[in-house]
Structure formats: C-alpha cells, structure tokens
RODRENMAR-27106 format. One record per residue: x, y, z of N, C-alpha, C in turn. Coordinates in steps of 0.05 Angstrom, whole numbers, plus 5000, padded with zeros to 4 digits. Layout:
BEGIN
XYZXYZXYZ
...
***
This chain:
BEGIN
629502688660629602418672626802338681
626002108674623501988683624001728697
622201628712622601388728622001128713
620101138695619400898681619000968652
619300758635619000798606616200878599
614300798616611500848610610601138616
612201278632611501548639611501728615
609401888611609202068588610002348598
612102458586613102718595611502948582
611303168596610203408584612103508562
611103668543612803768521615103938533
617403928521619704078532619404378533
617504478517617004768518615304858542
614304668557612504738580614004918599
612505118609613605308629611305408646
612005558666610005668684609005938672
606405998678605306248669604806438692
602606408706601906588728601606428754
601706568776601006458802599106648815
597306548831595206718843595106678873
594706898887594506898917591907008926
590706878947588506998962589807178984
588907428985590207619003588207759020
589107879042587408029060587608329053
590108429052590608719047591708749019
589908799000590708808972592609038967
592109268979593809498974596709448983
597009339007599709279018601109079000
599708878991600908668974601708788947
600108948935600809078910603309248914
603409398935605809568940608309408943
608209178957610509008960611508898933
609708778918610508658893611308858872
610309108875611109318856613809438863
614209508889616609658896619009478904
618409248914620609068923621308858902
619308708893619808508872620308648845
618908868841619309028816617408978794
615108848800613008798780611409048775
610209068751608509288744605609208748
603909388756601009338757599909358729
598809138719597709118692594709168692
593409088714590509128715589709138745
587809308751587009338779584009388781
582709248798579909298805579809318836
577409348846577109368875577909108889
577508878875578008618888580508478878
581508548855583808398844585808588831
588208478829590408618814592008408800
592908468776594708308760597208458756
599508328763602108458761603808288742
605808418729607508278712609808448702
611008368680613308508668612908528638
613308768628613108818599610508718587
608308758602605708688593604908398597
606808238607606207948612605407908641
603007798645602107758673603607518686
604507558711605907358726604607298753
603107488764602007458790599207578791
597307428803594607528807594107538837
593107758847592407798875589407838877
588107688894585207718897584607758927
583207978933582408038960580207838968
580507718991578507539002578307589032
576407759040576107839068575307609086
574207399074573307169090575406949093
577606969079579706769081581306789106
581406579121583006579146585906549140
587706639159590506589155591106289152
593006229136593805949133594705819159
593705589165594405449190597205339189
598405309212601205199214601404919203
599204769204599404489194598504459165
597804679152596704659125598904659103
598504489084600104489060599604739044
601104789023600705029007603305128996
603605388995605905518982608305529000
610505438990613105489003614305748992
614405778966615006038954614306048924
613706278915613606338886616406448879
617406358856620206428849620206588823
621106828824621206998800624106998789
624306918764626806878750627607128735
629907238742631007478728632907388706
633207558686634907478663637907528666
638707648689641607718691642407748720
645007728725646107778752645808078759
646008248739645608538745642808588755
640808458744638108488753637708378781
639108158787639008048814640308238834
642508368826643708568844641808808849
640308888829638409108833636109018851
635308768849633208668867634208668895
636708588899637808598926637808878937
638509078921638409348930635609438939
633609358923630909428930630109298956
630809048960630208908985631509049009
634109119006635509249028634309519034
633409659014632309929018629509929029
627909729022625009739028623909499044
625609289048624409049060626608909076
626208649082628108489097628808239082
631308189078632307949065632307719086
630907499079630807269097633207079093
634207069069636406889064637406919035
639706799029640906809003642506548999
642206418976643606158972644706138944
646905998942648105918917647305628913
645705568893644805288888646305158866
648505268857650105168835648705218808
646205148806644705198781643605488781
643605618804642405888806643506028830
642906288831643506458855640906578863
640206558889637506618898637406788923
635506978923634807138946632107058956
631807048983629306958995628207169014
625607209013624207389030621307309032
619707449049616907389052615307639047
613007609034611307839029609807929054
608208139054606908239078605108049092
604107839077602307639090603607369094
606307369093607807129100608206929077
607506999053608006819030610906829022
612206599019615006599011615406698983
617606848979618306948953621306888948
621906788925624706758916625106928892
627307068891628107218867630907108859
631207018835633606878828634506918799
636906838794637906828766639206558762
638906458738640106198731642906228721
644606038727647106008713646605878686
648405898667648005768641647605468645
645905348629645305058632647804888630
649604958614652004798611653704788636
653204968655654604968680653104818702
650704718697649204588718650404308724
651004248749652103978755650003768749
650803558735649003338728649503088744
647702898742648002648755648102428734
649002188742649401978723646801888710
644601918724642001838713640502058698
641902278692640702488676639402708691
639602698718638402908734640203148738
639603308757641203548763641903538793
644103648800645003648828645003938838
643103998856642904268867644004268896
645704448901646804488928645504728942
646104758967645205008981647605108997
648905308985651305428998650905729002
652405849020652106139024652706288998
651206498994651506678971652906928979
654907008963656307258968654607488959
652907598978651007798970652408068963
654708118975656108368969657108358940
657908128931658708088903656308128884
654008028893651508068877650908358875
650908498898650208778899652108948881
654608868880656509018864655909018834
654408818825653708798797651008918790
649709048810647109168805647109368782
645009358766644609558745642909798755
642109788780640610008792637710038785
636609838771633909868762631909858785
629810018783627710008804625509818797
625609698774623509498766624909248754
623409028755624408788742624508828712
626608728699627008788670625408598652
625208678627624008498607625508228608
624008018605625207748607624807618634
623807768653623107648679620707468676
620807228689618707038687618106918715
615906768716615506598740617106338734
619406318747621106098741620305828752
619405838777618305588790616505658813
615005458821613305478845614205248863
614605308889615405098908613105068928
612204818931609904748947610804598972
609304628994609504459017607204249015
608003999016606003779012605903609037
603803449040603603269063605003009058
605302939032606602679025608202718999
610802689000612402708976611702478956
611402228966610702008947608002068933
606002168947603502228934603802448914
605402648921605902868903607302768878
609302598882610702478859608802328841
607102168853605202008837603502188819
602702418830601002588814602502748794
604502898803605903088785607702958765
608702718771610502578752608902368737
607702178750606501948737603902028722
602402218733599902298720600302548702
601302768714601503018699603603008678
605902878684608002848663610503018667
610903128690613403268696615603058701
618103128696620302938700621702998726
622602788739624202818764626902918756
627703138768630403258763632203208787
631103208812632703148835630903048857
631602818868630102698890631802718916
631002888934632402928959631102798983
629402598977628002458999625602619009
626002799027623802969037623103199019
624403208996623803418976624303298949
622603378930622803278902622703518884
624303528863624403748845623903638817
621803748804620803638779620503868758
620703788732620703988712620103868685
619704038665619603958637622004068622
622703928600624704038582627504058594
628203908615630803918626631504158644
629404318651629904538670630604418697
631904578714632704458740630204398757
628204578758625604508769623604728763
621204638754618904808752617204798777
617404568791616004528817617904408837
617904528861619104398884616904288902
617304058913615303928930616703828955
616203958978617603879002615703819025
616703639043615203579068616903639092
618603839090620503909111619103989137
616904119136615604219160613304049170
613003809159611103619170608203719167
607503849145604703929141602903689140
600603709152598803469153596003519144
595303769136592603839128592703969100
590503949085590404079059590704379060
591504499038591704789036589004919040
589005159050586605309053587105579065
585105759063585506029074587106199055
588506399066590106579050592506429038
593606549018595906429005595306338977
596506118969596306028941593405958934
592406088912589806018902590005818879
592005858861592605678839595205768826
596305578811598505658793598005538766
599305658746598705598718601105498703
600705288687602805188669602005238641
603905318624603405378596604605158579
602905048562603704838543603804948515
605304828497605704948470603404938451
601304768457599104738438596604638452
594404678438591804568448591904268449
593304148430593603848429595003748454
597003898463598503818488596703838512
595004048513593104068535591103838535
590203768511588203548508589403288517
592003248511593302998520593502978550
594003198563594103208592591303158603
589303288591586503248600585802948599
586502818578585902528576587302368598
589802428604591202288626589802338653
589002578657587702648683585002498685
583502498664580902368665581302068669
583301948656583901668659584701598688
585801798702586601768730584401848749
582001898739579701978756580102238770
581602418757581902698767579702868753
578203008769576103188759577403428745
576503478720577703688704575403888697
575904138702574004348695575004498671
573204548652573904698628573904998634
575905138625575905428627576105538599
575405798597575405928571578205898557
580305908574583005908562584505648568
583105438578584505188583583005018603
584404888621583104708640584204768668
582604678688583304708716582704448730
584504368749584004118764585404138791
584503958808585603948835587903748837
590103828849592403658854592203578884
593903398893593903328921594303568939
593203538964593503738985591903998980
589803968964588104208959589304418941
591304348926592604528907591104538881
590604768870589204798844591204868823
591104728800592904768778591304848753
592305028738591105098712593105038690
592004948667593604908643592305048620
594005168603593005288578595205288557
594305308532596305328511597205618507
599705648501600705918496599606018469
***
C-alpha cells in the first residue's frame, strides 16, 4: 500500500541484511547474542564481532569506549527483531531465555508470535516467527492489521525443538525505531526511500517492501525529542535485488538533497533523527 500514485516503491524482493550496535562491553554482548539469541560468531577482532546464522551475518557489534549511554530523550533503536523459520525454533528460543536471561514480554500480533527481551546494554530485542501470509488480517486499503494480544508462552514452549542455536533460515526480520516525529519519518522512509505503509497507528507507523507486515517500525510512544547518539544503533542495512535498484534509490535521495556516501558494497546515508542507513545489492 502506498499513499500516492507518485510514490515509487522499493522492489518487492527488498529485505533487511545486518544491523550494527555500538557497545561498551563487547564480550558480554557477544555472550548474550550467542547463548540467548542463538547467533554464531562469524568473525571476531579486539574491537568488533560479526554474528549470524549459517554463515550469513545479521549483527555487527563494535566496541566504543568513548560512547556514552543513550540518553532518555534520544531517538534510536526500539528493538532489533530476529525472525525464526518455525514455531519449534521460537519455543527453543523461549527455553534459552528462561534458562539464561529474563523475558520482558510476549505478544500475539496475529501476523506473528513474538518474544521480547533486552540485551546487557539495554537494547531491545525481539525474537519472533511469522504466521503464513494468507492468515494475516488485511484492511480494505491493502494494508495489514496487527494486534497486540497475550501470547500463550507455555504452548510455545511445548513446541520447542530443543535447539541451542538459531536454525538455518533465521534472518533480521525487521528493525523498530524510536523517532521524534512520525510524520517526518513517514516523509523520509515512504515518500523518499520508497517503503510502503502497511499500518498507520497514529503514534506508530509500520512500513515494508513486497507486502511484508513491516521491515521498519517507527514509533513516538516515549516522546523522544533528541537525535540518536551514544551507545546503541550504529546503522542498519537494507538489501536490494540489483545494482540498478540501488542506483534508483541513490537518485531519489540526491534529488531530495540527502547526502549519500559511496561504500565499497553500496551506499550509506543519514535518515531523520541521526539514524544511519546502508543499502547494497544482494
């Protein structure tokens, strides 16, 4: 669903690639994402670590001793959401959380079933599984209707396959941001970047490519009033199907007076609220 005929949508194959965090205690963060979330360490140096599943990188951690804790008024990450391929894998994730960490919440969103927790430095984490697309509640204008209802976690646990790691097929399903202005975020991510509005909840907006329920969540629930900074989200990455698709986005950004930096594998640019976004072709 898009708002105007003039809006140019991103290709339907668009998806998220990696997300990156600035951290204080690299060892503790690696341990959490390895043993609780179930990611594997793919690469490690003194200052950085890349974690993922089946050789695919999903998360980059970079030690920054000079980064201050994120301020209470600052925009930034609400949560990184790791999408599991099955309910059995979600049950196993719940077991790992119960054994090694603390579950902050659990919700049935009709389109998905989700577990919520926070990492050792307070970054939000969602671990979820999607229901089949044909079961997602739709709206008359082509959007999707997501609810927030209690999740039967005992039922989820009963389906666990007992895995100690996230299985093949795990991806970064979406990134949810806290923004200072939902209208400004909408103008950038929809009208300029080309994501489609999937659900508009007033103080929160959910946008995606290819009919997914959301690749980005954008909320102003906590009244953030300052740009992102300090520890937490460093950047997130979107994967497009071709170099031509990346070039088309670059042209739209330049036309909108957005500064674009060339990277060896794609482009990088600043979004509202001090958020950095990277794009590259798969």
